[in-house]
BATI-756914 format. One record per residue (C-alpha): residue number from 1; x, y, z. Coordinates in nm, 3 decimals. Layout:
N
 num       x       y       z
 NUM       X       Y       Z
...
! end
This chain:
381
 num       x       y       z
   1  -0.194   2.541  -1.861
   2   0.021   2.247  -1.721
   3  -0.225   2.005  -1.534
   4  -0.038   1.730  -1.327
   5  -0.276   1.425  -1.240
   6  -0.199   1.228  -0.921
   7  -0.515   1.039  -0.847
   8  -0.548   0.703  -0.681
   9  -0.768   0.424  -0.808
  10  -1.140   0.406  -0.738
  11  -1.109   0.077  -0.568
  12  -1.342  -0.194  -0.717
  13  -1.413   0.051  -0.999
  14  -1.125   0.203  -1.196
  15  -0.744   0.208  -1.172
  16  -0.519   0.523  -1.143
  17  -0.430   0.474  -1.517
  18  -0.800   0.458  -1.619
  19  -0.906   0.759  -1.418
  20  -0.611   0.960  -1.541
  21  -0.707   0.884  -1.904
  22  -1.069   0.985  -1.842
  23  -0.972   1.311  -1.682
  24  -0.735   1.401  -1.962
  25  -1.010   1.324  -2.209
  26  -1.239   1.566  -2.020
  27  -1.000   1.836  -1.997
  28  -0.896   1.818  -2.366
  29  -1.263   1.847  -2.468
  30  -1.283   2.185  -2.306
  31  -0.927   2.313  -2.304
  32  -0.756   2.156  -2.601
  33  -0.435   2.358  -2.536
  34  -0.383   2.226  -2.182
  35  -0.069   2.006  -2.129
  36  -0.151   1.701  -1.913
  37   0.101   1.484  -1.718
  38  -0.029   1.171  -1.554
  39   0.160   1.033  -1.239
  40   0.011   0.700  -1.151
  41  -0.034   0.672  -0.779
  42  -0.124   0.414  -0.503
  43  -0.084   0.438  -0.122
  44   0.159   0.128  -0.071
  45  -0.099  -0.144  -0.093
  46  -0.231  -0.324  -0.391
  47  -0.141  -0.116  -0.714
  48   0.199   0.012  -0.575
  49   0.401  -0.200  -0.791
  50   0.200  -0.092  -1.112
  51   0.202   0.275  -0.973
  52   0.589   0.292  -0.951
  53   0.689   0.082  -1.239
  54   0.465   0.284  -1.485
  55   0.635   0.610  -1.378
  56   0.999   0.506  -1.375
  57   1.246   0.302  -1.574
  58   1.278  -0.071  -1.473
  59   1.169  -0.420  -1.547
  60   0.899  -0.641  -1.417
  61   1.021  -0.981  -1.312
  62   0.799  -1.285  -1.273
  63   0.893  -1.574  -1.032
  64   0.761  -1.892  -0.880
  65   0.638  -1.838  -0.515
  66   0.393  -1.971  -0.278
  67   0.037  -1.811  -0.173
  68  -0.056  -1.760   0.175
  69  -0.177  -2.126   0.194
  70   0.137  -2.247   0.028
  71   0.000  -2.330  -0.311
  72   0.243  -2.253  -0.611
  73   0.173  -1.944  -0.779
  74   0.348  -1.684  -1.002
  75   0.415  -1.337  -0.866
  76   0.558  -1.024  -1.001
  77   0.804  -0.765  -0.852
  78   0.995  -0.468  -1.001
  79   1.372  -0.397  -1.050
  80   1.447  -0.029  -1.097
  81   1.690   0.082  -1.361
  82   1.977   0.105  -1.091
  83   1.965  -0.281  -1.097
  84   1.978  -0.302  -0.691
  85   1.640  -0.174  -0.615
  86   1.351  -0.414  -0.585
  87   0.989  -0.295  -0.555
  88   0.781  -0.575  -0.388
  89   0.407  -0.571  -0.326
  90   0.323  -0.822  -0.060
  91  -0.032  -0.868  -0.186
  92   0.117  -1.050  -0.489
  93   0.223  -1.342  -0.274
  94   0.030  -1.272   0.055
  95  -0.284  -1.071  -0.030
  96  -0.623  -1.147   0.078
  97  -0.765  -1.178  -0.266
  98  -0.538  -1.492  -0.318
  99  -0.739  -1.683  -0.054
 100  -1.093  -1.797  -0.128
 101  -1.342  -1.665   0.139
 102  -1.407  -2.002   0.276
 103  -1.059  -2.080   0.325
 104  -0.951  -1.764   0.508
 105  -0.781  -1.831   0.832
 106  -0.485  -1.614   0.976
 107  -0.387  -1.907   1.190
 108  -0.283  -2.076   0.883
 109  -0.193  -1.823   0.630
 110   0.163  -1.714   0.569
 111   0.396  -1.460   0.428
 112   0.642  -1.728   0.315
 113   0.583  -1.642  -0.057
 114   0.689  -1.275   0.021
 115   1.018  -1.402   0.136
 116   1.050  -1.607  -0.178
 117   1.017  -1.286  -0.371
 118   1.291  -1.113  -0.168
 119   1.510  -1.420  -0.212
 120   1.463  -1.414  -0.582
 121   1.548  -1.057  -0.594
 122   1.853  -1.090  -0.390
 123   1.989  -1.373  -0.622
 124   1.933  -1.110  -0.903
 125   2.158  -0.868  -0.729
 126   1.911  -0.644  -0.555
 127   2.028  -0.500  -0.221
 128   1.760  -0.215  -0.162
 129   1.399  -0.320  -0.127
 130   1.068  -0.110  -0.116
 131   0.808  -0.336   0.021
 132   0.439  -0.232   0.003
 133   0.250  -0.441   0.283
 134  -0.116  -0.359   0.221
 135  -0.381  -0.586   0.160
 136  -0.239  -0.887   0.360
 137  -0.437  -1.215   0.419
 138  -0.182  -1.292   0.719
 139  -0.119  -1.229   1.093
 140   0.225  -1.408   1.123
 141   0.438  -1.096   1.227
 142   0.648  -1.180   0.885
 143   0.764  -1.508   1.030
 144   0.676  -1.684   0.701
 145   0.888  -1.431   0.512
 146   1.180  -1.470   0.729
 147   1.147  -1.854   0.725
 148   1.187  -1.846   0.331
 149   1.497  -1.638   0.407
 150   1.661  -1.901   0.625
 151   1.521  -1.816   0.986
 152   1.404  -2.106   1.190
 153   1.172  -2.053   1.477
 154   1.183  -2.328   1.745
 155   0.947  -2.423   2.042
 156   1.062  -2.461   2.394
 157   1.202  -2.805   2.332
 158   1.401  -2.691   2.025
 159   1.159  -2.830   1.759
 160   1.116  -2.632   1.431
 161   0.777  -2.463   1.397
 162   0.564  -2.478   1.095
 163   0.388  -2.171   0.924
 164   0.107  -1.938   0.990
 165   0.002  -1.709   1.282
 166  -0.073  -2.012   1.506
 167   0.313  -2.052   1.563
 168   0.352  -1.711   1.735
 169   0.219  -1.850   2.068
 170   0.491  -2.130   2.048
 171   0.829  -1.955   1.951
 172   1.077  -1.971   2.214
 173   1.400  -1.965   2.026
 174   1.535  -1.823   1.692
 175   1.796  -1.998   1.491
 176   1.976  -1.758   1.246
 177   2.235  -2.021   1.156
 178   2.080  -2.058   0.794
 179   1.986  -1.701   0.709
 180   2.095  -1.582   0.384
 181   2.428  -1.402   0.431
 182   2.321  -1.137   0.188
 183   2.063  -1.016   0.411
 184   2.334  -0.823   0.619
 185   2.383  -0.581   0.296
 186   2.026  -0.542   0.241
 187   1.820  -0.225   0.301
 188   1.450  -0.239   0.367
 189   1.194   0.046   0.335
 190   0.846  -0.056   0.412
 191   0.536   0.131   0.285
 192   0.292   0.146   0.576
 193   0.002   0.375   0.617
 194  -0.153   0.274   0.951
 195  -0.034   0.339   1.313
 196  -0.149   0.006   1.471
 197   0.077  -0.182   1.709
 198   0.145  -0.547   1.734
 199  -0.091  -0.650   2.008
 200  -0.366  -0.520   2.231
 201  -0.690  -0.323   2.158
 202  -0.536  -0.151   1.860
 203  -0.311  -0.435   1.759
 204  -0.292  -0.635   1.430
 205  -0.549  -0.912   1.527
 206  -0.809  -0.702   1.698
 207  -0.823  -0.432   1.427
 208  -0.778  -0.651   1.109
 209  -0.797  -1.031   1.174
 210  -1.172  -1.048   1.138
 211  -1.166  -0.939   0.781
 212  -0.889  -1.209   0.704
 213  -1.127  -1.496   0.825
 214  -1.085  -1.492   1.212
 215  -1.368  -1.550   1.455
 216  -1.348  -1.421   1.819
 217  -1.179  -1.693   1.960
 218  -0.913  -1.689   1.668
 219  -0.857  -1.302   1.737
 220  -0.798  -1.367   2.107
 221  -0.541  -1.641   2.031
 222  -0.371  -1.452   1.759
 223  -0.336  -1.136   1.989
 224  -0.204  -1.358   2.281
 225   0.046  -1.512   2.039
 226   0.163  -1.197   1.914
 227   0.232  -1.072   2.269
 228   0.402  -1.383   2.354
 229   0.614  -1.352   2.040
 230   0.716  -0.978   2.119
 231   0.828  -1.073   2.443
 232   1.057  -1.342   2.308
 233   1.185  -1.082   2.064
 234   1.290  -0.859   2.350
 235   1.441  -1.125   2.576
 236   1.635  -1.299   2.313
 237   1.729  -1.045   2.058
 238   1.697  -0.722   2.263
 239   1.435  -0.583   2.002
 240   1.141  -0.398   2.157
 241   0.919  -0.305   1.859
 242   0.566  -0.398   1.974
 243   0.437  -0.055   2.038
 244   0.600   0.117   1.752
 245   0.355   0.302   1.526
 246   0.292   0.075   1.226
 247   0.450  -0.241   1.387
 248   0.101  -0.416   1.369
 249   0.050  -0.346   0.987
 250  -0.012  -0.630   0.778
 251  -0.062  -0.872   1.074
 252   0.251  -0.769   1.256
 253   0.463  -0.760   0.935
 254   0.578  -0.412   1.012
 255   0.714  -0.505   1.339
 256   0.866  -0.829   1.240
 257   1.050  -0.668   0.944
 258   1.186  -0.388   1.195
 259   1.309  -0.643   1.433
 260   1.484  -0.892   1.200
 261   1.567  -0.666   0.906
 262   1.604  -0.333   1.049
 263   1.335  -0.199   0.812
 264   1.245   0.169   0.811
 265   0.858   0.230   0.797
 266   0.734   0.515   0.585
 267   0.415   0.655   0.443
 268   0.342   0.463   0.115
 269   0.236   0.771  -0.073
 270   0.555   0.948   0.032
 271   0.773   0.676  -0.099
 272   0.579   0.661  -0.431
 273   0.583   1.044  -0.475
 274   0.969   1.034  -0.412
 275   1.019   0.746  -0.654
 276   0.825   0.904  -0.940
 277   0.978   1.253  -0.906
 278   0.678   1.445  -0.810
 279   0.859   1.720  -0.703
 280   1.003   1.789  -1.053
 281   0.641   1.754  -1.214
 282   0.520   2.023  -0.966
 283   0.781   2.282  -1.069
 284   0.609   2.293  -1.424
 285   0.247   2.261  -1.287
 286  -0.028   2.500  -1.310
 287  -0.280   2.296  -1.134
 288  -0.279   1.946  -0.973
 289  -0.575   1.706  -0.979
 290  -0.601   1.419  -0.711
 291  -0.852   1.214  -0.548
 292  -0.982   0.863  -0.457
 293  -1.307   0.665  -0.448
 294  -1.412   0.808  -0.123
 295  -1.290   1.106   0.041
 296  -1.331   1.106   0.413
 297  -1.129   1.154   0.742
 298  -0.923   0.843   0.649
 299  -0.808   1.040   0.339
 300  -0.619   1.294   0.570
 301  -0.414   1.034   0.745
 302  -0.123   0.928   0.531
 303  -0.321   0.848   0.227
 304  -0.287   0.974  -0.121
 305  -0.482   1.292  -0.088
 306  -0.288   1.380   0.218
 307   0.043   1.320   0.063
 308  -0.043   1.509  -0.245
 309  -0.178   1.800  -0.095
 310   0.130   1.845   0.139
 311   0.349   1.840  -0.161
 312   0.129   2.064  -0.376
 313   0.090   2.331  -0.083
 314   0.470   2.349  -0.013
 315   0.525   2.397  -0.383
 316   0.241   2.674  -0.419
 317   0.044   2.485  -0.681
 318  -0.349   2.477  -0.651
 319  -0.495   2.153  -0.607
 320  -0.847   2.003  -0.670
 321  -0.965   1.679  -0.526
 322  -1.217   1.442  -0.700
 323  -1.401   1.166  -0.524
 324  -1.669   0.919  -0.605
 325  -1.824   1.052  -0.281
 326  -1.727   1.309   0.004
 327  -1.800   1.249   0.353
 328  -2.042   1.477   0.524
 329  -1.804   1.578   0.786
 330  -1.536   1.659   0.553
 331  -1.623   2.029   0.419
 332  -1.248   2.114   0.358
 333  -0.890   2.004   0.378
 334  -0.578   2.203   0.421
 335  -0.386   2.219   0.107
 336  -0.700   2.129  -0.112
 337  -0.846   2.434  -0.283
 338  -1.154   2.265  -0.387
 339  -1.322   1.924  -0.328
 340  -1.561   1.769  -0.596
 341  -1.778   1.462  -0.597
 342  -1.828   1.316  -0.943
 343  -2.195   1.208  -0.846
 344  -2.457   1.409  -1.024
 345  -2.770   1.244  -0.912
 346  -2.893   0.991  -0.655
 347  -2.767   0.632  -0.724
 348  -2.668   0.305  -0.538
 349  -2.312   0.232  -0.490
 350  -2.332  -0.056  -0.739
 351  -2.463   0.168  -0.989
 352  -2.181   0.410  -0.932
 353  -1.926   0.165  -0.964
 354  -2.016   0.032  -1.294
 355  -1.719   0.126  -1.514
 356  -1.907   0.284  -1.809
 357  -2.114   0.500  -1.573
 358  -1.804   0.593  -1.354
 359  -1.620   0.694  -1.693
 360  -1.906   0.914  -1.790
 361  -1.959   1.074  -1.451
 362  -1.564   1.156  -1.412
 363  -1.556   1.297  -1.765
 364  -1.881   1.513  -1.696
 365  -1.731   1.651  -1.380
 366  -1.397   1.732  -1.531
 367  -1.554   1.914  -1.811
 368  -1.754   2.131  -1.591
 369  -1.456   2.221  -1.368
 370  -1.256   2.327  -1.673
 371  -1.529   2.521  -1.817
 372  -1.533   2.726  -1.519
 373  -1.166   2.758  -1.510
 374  -1.175   2.865  -1.858
 375  -1.459   3.112  -1.810
 376  -1.279   3.285  -1.513
 377  -0.958   3.309  -1.717
 378  -1.137   3.462  -2.009
 379  -1.328   3.698  -1.760
 380  -0.986   3.805  -1.617
 381  -0.833   3.893  -1.945
! end
């Protein structure tokens, strides 16, 4: 039996790597002859860099950049073995965990550090970029990133503007005279798993800015600023990206990268599965195990479970999904042969997320699943 593991992290509890190790141990306790292959998985947000770089050949690069409040920090990105493809996780320089709760303010936070990472990779010869934009602390439509790459954003009087989401409302002109020349030869693919647009009721500010520290007044200001900025893009650059699905991702970063860098937005899990050669693993697989911390309707919308199940179904390989919990409304999912929760008795979320307990629950669940598989196989023979 060849088992392929493609399980997402249980966020706040265990990584994809830890879960894969626990599942393999559980399988081996029951089915020692099983061959287990672990594919570390993420959905394009935090953890994407580790997921890709632990599955493929390449190197991790550390560089000096600025965090969302322009404090100096070190960030990491990957360069694949081809030497020209960089894997950048925006959360490394623009992620919400980098900003203390009391200092979170998307009027001030910037994606400047993400641009510094891109600039560093360009200096090292990279021309293809895979950028995961989940988990942002920003709502600046990628203006900070672009500023780090040489773009200048000017107000109505021609004065250069500063940083943060607050400048969106004041941009009237774009100066491209200092932009890195190498950008013209660069190709950007953005890992994006949401459909939000840049402004309006389903726009970046109204949906996500509150969790980044914005109050009601800030949200309205950011939304109005984003709307103004998209009109400037349309009138000055001829770029109409505001209503593109995913343009509002990461505080408008998806749209900003489309407008200025001709970026292509793709599902994060699809990018990762392609990069790790998941199709080749499926050719040898008897069974695939996937899952995430909570399996619900969101799991069906471009997340890990959705991406893995489509690939497994196409390849004709049975798929089992494990979750810390399964929502009541989710009784089945196309492409998933069985859904299992690791919970064995009532407990609080805090108790369930204790790592030693989670490890025990995962192993117990896996052992029961494989005892059943072994029983059925023995009965059939």
